[in-house]
C-alpha positions in Angstrom: 0.0 0.0 -0.1 2.0 2.9 -1.1 2.2 6.3 0.6 0.4 9.1 -1.3 -3.2 7.4 -1.6 -6.0 9.6 -1.1 -6.9 9.0 2.4 -3.2 9.1 3.7 -1.9 12.6 4.8 1.1 13.6 6.4 1.5 16.4 9.2 4.2 18.1 10.8 3.5 19.3 14.3 3.0 23.1 14.8 2.0 25.1 17.8 -1.3 25.9 16.9 -4.4 26.2 19.0 -7.0 23.6 17.8 -10.7 24.3 17.6 -12.6 22.9 20.3 -15.3 20.4 19.2 -18.9 20.2 20.6 -20.8 17.0 20.8 -24.5 16.7 21.4 -25.0 13.2 23.1 -28.7 13.1 21.9 -27.4 12.7 18.5 -25.1 9.5 19.4 -27.2 6.3 19.0 -24.7 4.1 17.5 -21.2 3.0 17.9 -18.9 1.5 15.4 -16.0 -0.9 16.5 -13.2 -2.6 14.9 -12.8 -6.3 16.3 -10.7 -9.3 15.9 -12.8 -11.7 13.6 -9.9 -14.3 13.7 -6.4 -14.6 15.1 -3.7 -13.9 12.5 -1.3 -16.7 11.3 1.7 -14.6 10.2 0.7 -11.2 8.8 -2.2 -9.4 10.4 -4.2 -8.9 7.2 -7.4 -6.8 6.9 -9.3 -9.9 6.8 -8.5 -10.7 10.4 -10.6 -7.7 11.5 -14.3 -6.7 11.4 -16.1 -3.4 11.4 -19.3 -3.6 13.5 -22.1 -1.1 14.1 -24.2 -1.7 17.2 -26.7 0.6 19.5 -24.9 2.5 22.4 -25.9 1.3 25.9 -26.9 3.7 28.6 -24.0 5.2 30.2 -23.4 3.8 33.8 -23.1 5.6 36.9 -19.2 6.7 37.6 -18.1 6.4 33.8 -17.7 8.7 31.1 -18.3 8.3 27.3 -15.4 9.6 25.1 -15.9 10.5 21.5 -12.6 9.2 20.1 -11.0 11.5 17.5 -7.6 9.7 16.8 -6.2 6.2 17.9 -2.8 5.2 17.7 -1.3 2.5 15.5 1.6 0.8 17.2 3.6 -2.2 16.2 3.1 -3.8 19.7 -0.7 -4.3 18.8 0.4 -7.2 16.6 1.6 -9.0 19.9 -1.8 -8.7 21.6 -3.4 -10.6 18.9 -1.9 -14.2 19.3 -3.8 -15.2 22.6 -1.1 -15.2 24.9 2.0 -13.0 25.5 3.6 -10.4 27.6 1.0 -7.9 26.6 -2.9 -7.8 27.5 -4.6 -10.1 24.6 -7.4 -9.3 22.4 -10.1 -11.8 22.2 -11.9 -13.0 19.0 -15.0 -10.8 19.0 -13.3 -8.2 21.2 -12.5 -4.6 20.2 -8.8 -4.0 19.3 -7.0 -2.3 22.0 -5.3 1.1 21.1 -4.6 4.4 23.0 -6.6 7.0 21.8 -7.4 10.8 22.3 -10.8 12.5 22.1 -13.3 14.6 24.2 -15.9 13.6 26.6 -19.3 13.3 24.9 -21.3 12.5 28.1 -20.5 12.1 31.8 -22.0 10.4 35.0 -18.7 11.0 37.0 -18.1 14.1 39.2 -15.3 16.2 37.8 -15.3 15.2 34.2 -17.5 17.2 31.9 -18.5 17.1 28.2 -15.9 18.6 25.9 -12.9 17.8 28.1 -10.1 16.5 26.1 -8.6 13.3 27.3 -6.3 10.4 26.4 -6.5 6.9 27.4 -6.9 3.3 26.4 -10.0 3.7 24.4 -9.8 0.9 21.8 -10.5 1.2 18.1 -14.0 2.6 18.1 -16.2 5.7 17.8 -17.2 5.8 21.5 -15.5 4.3 24.5 -17.5 4.2 27.9 -14.6 4.5 30.4 -13.9 4.5 34.2 -12.3 8.0 34.7 -9.1 6.4 36.5 -8.0 5.1 33.1 -8.3 8.6 31.5 -5.6 11.5 31.7 -6.7 15.2 31.0 -4.8 16.7 28.2 -4.4 20.3 27.4 -5.0 20.9 23.7 -4.1 24.6 24.0 -0.5 23.4 24.5 -0.5 20.6 21.5 -3.0 19.4 19.0 -4.5 16.3 20.2 -2.5 14.0 17.7 0.7 15.2 19.7 -0.4 13.3 22.6 -0.3 10.0 20.7 3.0 11.1 19.3 5.8 13.1 21.1 4.0 13.4 24.2 2.7 9.9 24.1 3.9 7.1 26.3 4.6 4.5 23.7 6.2 7.2 21.6 8.0 10.2 22.7 8.2 9.3 26.3 9.6 5.7 25.3 12.4 7.5 23.3 13.2 9.9 25.9 13.3 7.0 28.6 15.4 5.0 26.2 17.9 7.6 25.4 18.2 9.4 28.9 17.8 6.7 31.2 18.8 3.3 29.4 21.3 4.1 26.4 22.9 7.3 28.1 24.9 8.4 25.1 28.1 10.5 26.1 29.1 13.3 23.8 31.1 12.1 20.8 29.5 8.7 20.9 28.5 6.9 17.6 25.0 6.2 18.3 22.8 4.1 15.8 19.2 3.9 15.7 17.1 1.4 13.7 13.6 2.1 12.2 15.0 5.6 12.7 12.2 7.0 10.6 9.4 5.6 12.9 7.7 7.5 15.7 10.0 6.4 18.2 13.2 6.0 16.5 13.0 9.7 15.0 12.5 11.3 18.4 15.3 9.0 20.0 17.7 10.0 17.4 17.0 13.6 17.9 17.4 13.4 21.8 20.5 11.5 21.3 22.0 14.4 19.1 20.9 16.9 21.7 23.2 15.1 24.1 26.1 15.4 21.8 25.9 11.9 20.1 26.9 11.5 16.3 23.7 10.1 15.1 23.3 7.3 12.3 19.6 6.2 11.3 18.7 2.9 9.8 15.5 3.1 7.7 14.2 1.8 4.4 13.9 3.6 1.2 15.3 7.0 -0.2 12.4 9.1 1.1 13.1 8.1 4.8 16.8 8.5 4.3 16.3 12.1 3.0 13.8 12.7 6.0 16.3 11.7 8.6 19.2 13.7 7.2 17.3 16.8 5.6 14.7 17.4 8.1 15.7 15.7 11.5 19.4 16.4 11.3 20.8 13.2 11.6 24.5 12.9 10.6 24.1 9.9 8.5 21.5 7.5 7.4 21.6 4.0 5.9 18.9 2.7 3.4 18.9 -1.1 4.5 16.5 -1.8 1.5 19.3 -0.8 -0.9 22.6 -0.4 0.9 24.7 -3.1 2.2 24.2 -2.4 6.0 27.5 -3.9 7.2 29.6 -2.1 4.7 27.9 1.1 5.4 28.1 0.7 9.2 32.2 0.1 8.4 32.2 3.2 6.4 30.2 5.4 8.6 31.7 4.3 11.9 35.0 3.0 11.4 35.7 3.0 15.2 32.7 1.0 15.8 29.3 1.8 17.2 29.1 3.0 20.8 25.4 3.1 21.3 22.5 1.2 19.4 18.8 2.1 20.1 17.1 -1.0 18.3 13.6 -1.1 17.3 13.6 -4.0 14.8 15.8 -7.0 15.8 16.6 -9.9 13.3 19.5 -9.0 10.7 19.7 -5.5 11.4 20.5 -6.2 15.3 23.1 -8.8 14.1 24.7 -6.2 11.8 25.2 -3.6 14.5 26.2 -6.4 17.0 28.8 -7.2 14.6 30.3 -3.7 14.6 30.2 -2.7 18.2 33.1 -0.5 19.7 34.5 -1.6 23.1 32.1 -1.1 26.0 29.3 -0.3 23.6 25.4 -0.2 25.0 22.8 -1.7 23.1 19.2 -0.8 24.3 16.2 -3.0 23.0 13.2 -0.8 22.6 11.4 -3.3 20.1 11.5 -5.9 17.5 9.0 -5.2 14.8 10.8 -7.8 12.4 9.7 -10.6 14.8 6.0 -9.9 15.7 4.2 -11.8 13.0 5.8 -14.9 14.3 6.4 -14.5 18.1 6.3 -18.3 18.3 9.5 -18.5 16.3 11.4 -15.6 17.5 14.9 -15.4 15.9 17.8 -14.5 18.5 20.7 -12.5 17.7 23.5 -14.9 16.0 26.3 -12.3 16.9 25.4 -12.0 20.5 29.0 -13.4 21.4 30.3 -9.7 20.2 28.8 -8.6 23.8 31.3 -10.7 25.7 34.2 -10.1 23.1 33.6 -6.0 23.2 32.6 -6.1 26.9 29.4 -4.5 25.7 26.2 -4.6 27.4 22.5 -5.1 26.0 19.4 -4.0 28.1 15.5 -4.1 27.2 13.0 -1.7 28.6 9.5 -0.6 28.4 8.6 3.2 29.5 6.3 1.9 32.4 9.5 0.3 34.0 10.3 4.0 34.7 7.4 5.6 36.3 9.2 8.4 38.1 10.6 9.6 34.6 7.2 9.9 32.8 6.5 13.4 34.1 10.0 14.9 33.4 10.0 13.4 30.2 6.7 14.6 29.2 7.4 18.1 30.5 10.7 18.3 28.4 9.3 17.0 25.2 6.3 19.6 25.5 9.2 22.4 25.9 11.0 21.2 22.9 7.8 21.1 20.9 6.6 24.5 22.0 10.0 26.0 21.1 10.3 24.2 17.8 13.5 22.2 18.5 11.8 18.7 18.2 10.3 17.9 14.8 7.6 15.3 14.7 5.7 14.1 11.9 2.3 12.3 11.8 0.8 10.4 8.9 -2.9 10.1 9.5 -5.5 7.8 7.7 -8.9 9.2 7.7 -11.6 6.7 8.8 -12.0 4.0 11.3 -12.6 1.5 8.8 -9.0 2.1 7.5 -7.5 0.8 10.7 -6.9 -2.8 9.6 -4.9 -1.3 6.5 -3.1 1.1 8.8 -1.5 -1.8 10.9 -0.8 -3.6 7.7 0.8 -0.4 6.2 3.2 -0.2 9.3 4.5 -3.5 9.0 5.3 -2.9 5.4 7.2 0.0 6.5 5.1 2.5 4.7 5.0 5.3 7.3 7.1 8.3 8.2 6.9 9.3 11.8 3.7 8.5 13.9 1.0 6.4 12.5 -2.7 7.4 13.4 -6.2 6.8 12.5 -8.5 9.8 12.4 -11.8 8.3 13.9 -14.0 11.4 14.1 
């Protein structure tokens, strides 16, 4: 599914005050959900999902109804469709799990009023009935709602900040490599490492992504894994070896970088999108002995392992966005019915920056 189709649009974050939307709950009588129709075997193709319409139930006491505006498309969602695993699983017939942003359309909970902008685990649906303890108020006068799923989102910007600042900890002058560097997390991780004085090399697929990294984000260099000889380019660009590696991909890319580590290098495992379609047969790194030979270390993480860092990460990311020193891109697919295609689009490496689905 190539970029540039009519329903795909790219956005660069700008500090603009969005217009508040008004909802009339009397008009909301039907919900539309994307459910899991069958468990994927291999790739999660659109026929694994189903779009269902159903009447809205009466809202229960103590809950709020969120009119969802945007939902996040995340690689980790694929790991929730297996039936067992580290993440919470989606049952067949259940709504696909996703973080989202929107506004309260109806409330039967004190302190939560219609029109309030919120973020939370709303799922891929037009309306989500949620207990307030699972929601977070967001200020759309500081940033547009999509930014709260991108630079200011836990699984995106906050993950990048924690991964770089708390786990990888690059030193000034380090050669720091980021895989999936044109994606939502990698693009921000590379910018943070550069702010901290590292020389940043991004690995991404295709000329457009390589140009985005070097021309727009200011990466020092980029490798096109689809067209370049990755090991040869690493030798060329990092003749003294790689000091830090922020990996979102796994597989052959991880092996290529492991084989070119500098002494006492640090490898940070954020994700492994190359493995998510077949988690029962994960391919481990064949070059792991380089860790011993180079006295290197490898550490995995998730942002929720560092709860004390979420607030400072969010505050600093918001500051950078406001001053314009952090560039973030969103690609938005318009229409809830495009969610299955969006997930497939991500696994085909189609998006640059954060991929979202516009629901309303």
